[in-house]
C-alpha positions, -999 to +999 in steps of 0.1 A: +620-725+455+583-736+449+585-758+426+544-771+423+512-754+439+481-768+447+448-747+454+426-756+483+398-740+463+379-744+434+362-715+403+379-686+394+401-681+424+420-716+411+421-702+379+436-667+391+457-681+411+472-705+382+474-676+355+502-667+378+518-692+390+523-703+348+534-671+344+562-675+371+568-716+357+552-730+384+529-762+384+497-765+391+478-786+414+440-788+415+415-802+437+380-806+426+345-826+443+326-851+419+302-820+412+334-804+395+348-831+376+348-810+343+346-782+361+376-752+342+396-749+376+403-790+370+412-781+327+433-757+338+454-772+363+490-797+354+472-825+372+441-826+396+429-846+427+392-858+431+379-853+465+350-877+468+317-864+473+296-830+464+290-814+492+313-786+506+318-807+540+326-834+523+351-824+500+366-790+499+361-782+536+384-817+548+419-802+553+431-840+558+424-850+521+434-815+504+470-824+524+468-853+510+460-847+479+490-822+478+515-847+491+502-873+465+506-848+434+542-842+444+532-801+454+554-787+479+535-756+479+492-746+487+477-720+487+440-715+498+430-690+478+395-674+498+364-693+517+364-726+525+395-733+550+411-701+539+410-688+572+413-723+592+450-723+618+446-756+621+452-765+582+481-746+579+491-763+608+488-789+588+501-780+556+532-768+577+533-801+595+535-816+563+561-805+553+548-780+527+552-746+521+514-723+537+515-697+513+491-677+539+497-657+569+512-675+599+484-699+620+489-677+652+479-648+630+451-661+616+436-672+648+439-640+662+426-623+632+402-649+613+376-649+648+360-610+642+353-620+679+391-627+689+399-599+663+376-575+680+396-584+717+428-575+702+411-542+692+391-530+713+361-540+704+337-558+716+307-577+706+272-577+722+266-596+750+234-592+755+208-580+732+176-559+744+151-532+722+176-505+729+204-521+713+179-528+680+189-533+651+216-551+654+236-581+626+240-615+633+279-623+621+297-657+612+327-655+637+349-673+604+344-669+568+329-639+547+312-632+517+282-625+539+276-663+546+261-663+582+251-628+586+213-614+593+194-580+601+177-587+634+149-557+642+131-578+662+138-588+694+116-616+690+132-632+654+166-635+670+170-664+683+158-676+653+184-660+627+212-672+649+199-700+645+198-698+609+235-679+609+249-709+629+235-735+602+249-713+574+282-703+588+285-744+594+282-752+565+298-727+543+330-725+566+333-762+589+326-734+621+292-724+638+302-699+656+286-668+659+282-633+673+261-597+677+277-565+668+254-528+661+244-526+635+251-493+614+227-485+589+242-468+555+274-470+566+301-473+535+323-510+530+353-497+534+383-517+534+430-517+528+448-546+513+477-552+535+507-570+523+535-578+551+570-599+547+585-621+571+615-591+574+588-569+596+577-545+563+540-534+560+526-520+526+489-504+530+481-507+498+453-476+493+416-483+498+384-502+485+348-492+487+330-520+485+292-509+498+266-517+467+259-551+487+235-578+488+223-601+513+260-589+530+282-602+497+302-575+477+285-567+441+303-536+426+340-527+441+361-501+434+399-487+448+403-462+454+373-452+480+361-424+462+350-389+481+372-398+517+390-370+536+427-373+534+426-375+571+406-404+571+421-424+543+457-415+564+434-428+600+422-464+578+463-464+565+476-461+601+446-487+616+449-507+592+492-516+595+488-514+634+463-547+630+489-563+612+520-555+636+499-563+665+495-599+651+529-605+631+509-606+600+527-623+569+512-620+533+481-603+521+455-592+542+427-569+539+414-547+570+372-538+568+358-506+582+321-493+583+322-454+579+292-433+588+294-398+598+333-394+590+342-416+617+358-452+609+344-486+631+365-516+625+349-543+611+374-572+609+409-591+594+401-607+567+438-632+570+436-638+529+431-625+498+403-610+489+377-622+463+381-581+446+422-581+451+423-572+414+412-534+416+440-529+438+458-545+415+450-528+387+455-489+402+490-500+413+500-522+390+510-550+408+508-586+410+490-598+447+492-634+438+532-630+426+540-611+455+521-640+483+545-668+465+575-644+471+570-634+505+563-673+515+594-685+495+614-656+523+616-626+500+618-591+512+592-566+500+603-530+483+613-501+502+571-492+491+546-497+473+544-487+439+524-452+433+487-455+429+473-446+394+439-439+382+406-459+390+390-496+388+365-501+389+350-546+394+314-560+391+307-594+403+287-609+372+263-637+389+239-667+381+210-650+396+175-631+396+173-597+413+136-595+409+128-631+426+145-627+461+185-628+443+176-666+442+203-684+424+204-703+393+215-732+374+217-746+336+242-742+307+262-715+304+263-719+267+279-683+257+307-667+277+322-640+252+331-605+260+335-578+236+371-575+240+383-605+242+378-639+265+365-643+302+403-649+320+421-622+304+438-599+327+465-569+337+485-579+366+518-553+365+499-529+339+485-493+355+482-473+331+456-461+303+414-482+300+422-513+306+395-551+311+401-580+330+379-608+336+382-638+361+357-666+357+357-702+363+332-708+340+338-714+301+308-712+276+295-747+272+298-752+316+273-763+337+264-739+366+254-762+398+229-762+430+259-770+452+290-738+453+286-700+449+266-688+422+293-662+404+305-662+371+328-637+368+346-607+378+348-583+354+367-557+359+376-521+340+404-500+349+409-463+338+427-428+344+391-416+365+360-426+382+339-418+356+352-438+330+362-466+346+325-469+351+312-458+318+333-484+303+326-513+325+291-505+324+294-508+279+314-536+285+287-551+307+259-547+284+277-554+248+290-590+262+275-629+246+261-643+283+232-674+276+225-695+297+203-683+330+195-656+343+222-634+360+224-605+370+238-580+343+211-554+337+214-544+375+256-544+367+245-515+335+221-502+355+243-498+384+270-478+375+249-457+350+226-443+382+230-407+395+236-419+429+266-441+422+283-421+398+281-394+428+310-408+449+287-389+481+258-410+483+273-442+484+261-465+511+251-504+525+215-493+513+218-484+473+201-516+465+173-510+491+166-476+480+171-488+439+161-521+433+133-517+422+142-496+391+178-513+386+159-548+384+132-534+358+127-552+328+148-534+296+137-513+268+127-529+237+112-563+252+089-564+225+110-553+199+136-580+210+106-606+208+098-593+169+135-607+160+130-639+181+100-642+160+110-637+123+146-653+132+122-684+140+104-680+115+137-671+086+146-708+101+117-722+096+102-727+127+121-753+132+160-748+130+153-731+168+141-761+185+105-749+172+073-781+184+056-764+155+050-745+124+020-715+111+009-723+076+024-700+055+000-677+036-016-672+068-007-644+095+013-660+122+023-653+152+049-666+181+045-654+222+077-645+237+068-638+278+041-611+276+048-602+245+024-615+212+041-610+181+018-614+148+030-617+113+034-624+077+052-638+051+059-610+019+064-615-017+102-620-021+106-635+014+101-602+032+081-601+061+055-574+070+052-568+111+014-569+120+019-560+157+034-546+177+028-518+156+051-492+141+081-520+136+091-527+100+111-551+090+145-549+072+164-575+068+157-609+087+182-641+086+179-669+112+206-656+137+202-619+132+177-596+122+174-557+112+148-539+123+137-503+121+118-484+145+108-454+148+132-444+118+156-459+143+174-489+119+189-519+149+207-547+143+200-581+164+216-610+171+195-639+182+203-673+196+180-701+210+185-726+230+154-752+240+128-728+255+150-694+259+152-675+234+187-640+240+182-615+214+213-591+227+210-588+261+171-598+264+168-637+275+130-644+263+111-677+277+086-687+253+053-695+251+032-724+238+003-718+220-012-748+237-003-747+284+000-789+295-029-790+318-012-810+340+007-787+351-016-765+371-014-762+404-036-757+431-041-728+447-016-717+482+014-741+462+049-731+473+078-745+447+111-746+450+127-717+435+160-732+430+174-764+427+189-775+464+185-785+498+156-790+526+180-775+557+153-780+574+116-779+588+103-752+609+094-767+644+055-780+650+046-775+610+024-800+607-003-812+575-037-797+592-018-770+613-027-731+609+000-707+597+003-670+591+012-647+564+049-641+562+058-671+583+090-689+575+081-717+572+113-746+558+143-731+545+163-740+508+200-744+505+210-735+479+246-726+463+263-720+498+235-700+508+199-704+526+165-692+511+134-688+537+101-706+524+076-677+541+038-683+540+020-667+511-011-660+540-026-665+569-045-701+563-039-743+566-013-763+563-031-792+536+001-812+522+038-807+536+067-827+507+093-814+520+116-833+541+150-817+557+181-832+536+155-844+505+175-827+470+145-808+452+148-793+419+130-760+407+096-757+410+090-790+432+059-790+451+072-781+488+035-778+508+011-764+499-018-733+522-052-729+525-056-692+528-083-684+545-103-673+519-104-706+502-114-721+538-145-695+538-154-700+498-155-739+507 
């Protein structure tokens, strides 16, 4: 029997595995980088071992250090989680060679399926050996790992070589393996997958389907089970092909077989030889704990004769610290508050298959800092309900009412997605959802002007200083404050109230430092107000305080290219030098932040007059990277 498990991972998946271990009476061991020294998964473990450094390549991707950590802490088993070393056959062998139990598939099965190129060859689906114009568009894809890293769509043959290099570099950074391949890109298909679970006695379960079509940058954002609207014959085909794939490699443990469904046909994509991020939706509809089953299989137990019956529908939304309106740029900073209306992060429902239930899996708690080194996912929020429509409505409601104070997140986009007609109509689901609807989904929330009024009055009630204000107006005069694009003007009234002068049509009913009640067009609403530095959270609105007198030293010369996020400069375009000419849209340099590469392009054609970016340099958000003098500026001069 397993007595103690080391999780060779971090964040929410480590916390998720620890939760099941605690319920089973199994001890837990965490590993952590220097950047994760105070992370939630470290705080929740019974013991923790430091991996010196912060970058994944020197910490979580060092299998030798992880095995040493397990032995030092007295663990007798290793769970890989997902990502990092979870699909590394050499690491699995190192674990078993050290006398530890590997909670995962046999190394031979990992080798057969974890490399997407070898998996496709095994199942008779060959990648493209050469690419011609007739093959476009194509998808460059990392042979190892997942999560959308190391993937690029190529629509112009001239871009292929650069995208191969970029995908390889990103894959090597994320998974320690830079192998990439090219395959045809199927436009607007549905991403459908099958959860499989096998024991060492010949039993293989297929635990239904999942739909993961809502993606950005090839990374899933919203997942659900079962996949809606599929013909019964296609569902049976997916089940049979998935079971056959598992049997073909002698699979043991939990895994996922992924397909792209288009025009009623299923195209094999890959098999992930690990637990998936989206496994909670399967747990919800089948009433199982997949981690507990992984542990039982690793101990040699046999699965029951067949899986339990599915019930209801579950939808998962991934809450990211990112800005969808700015190219999904990842965000960093202190997560001051992370609270959901039905309970704190970390609640769950493994084993519950009926009724409407909320589950939140997170690697963060209120007060934790979101750094630059790892994935920006803050939490997975899951609702299980009797029907798909009920699950979507409840999940949107939970997210809309959550208190998420700190960095910019994709919360509003998630709510809008779950309420969008194209999502609710299952026949209109495909991987192009965000390409078609992003502008409307990422639009500012209505009511922002009223939120600014609430922020201004709450600050006035606090005396201007409680919320960190650096200035005060004279109480007898009309007063004003500006939040983003919204200027609020008001004056105090006798009896301690306030009259709102602008915007028009707003009446202050009650005002207190942390809560304001406003009437607009006869409708009264309450607004909760919290301020952190120059950021004010008013309900779901996140406002930025605009200073009355801008700092003249903060002005930048035209054509300045600033870092959109904190990160590391990984490379500069070949031949790029000060004095050289650049063209609009030309990639100039690449930043790596949160395990993803981000291109910095020339905003217009002109001359490069400054270049401050150097490969390996760490930059903060807003740092000056380069300056491009536009052709129009040159003509003026």
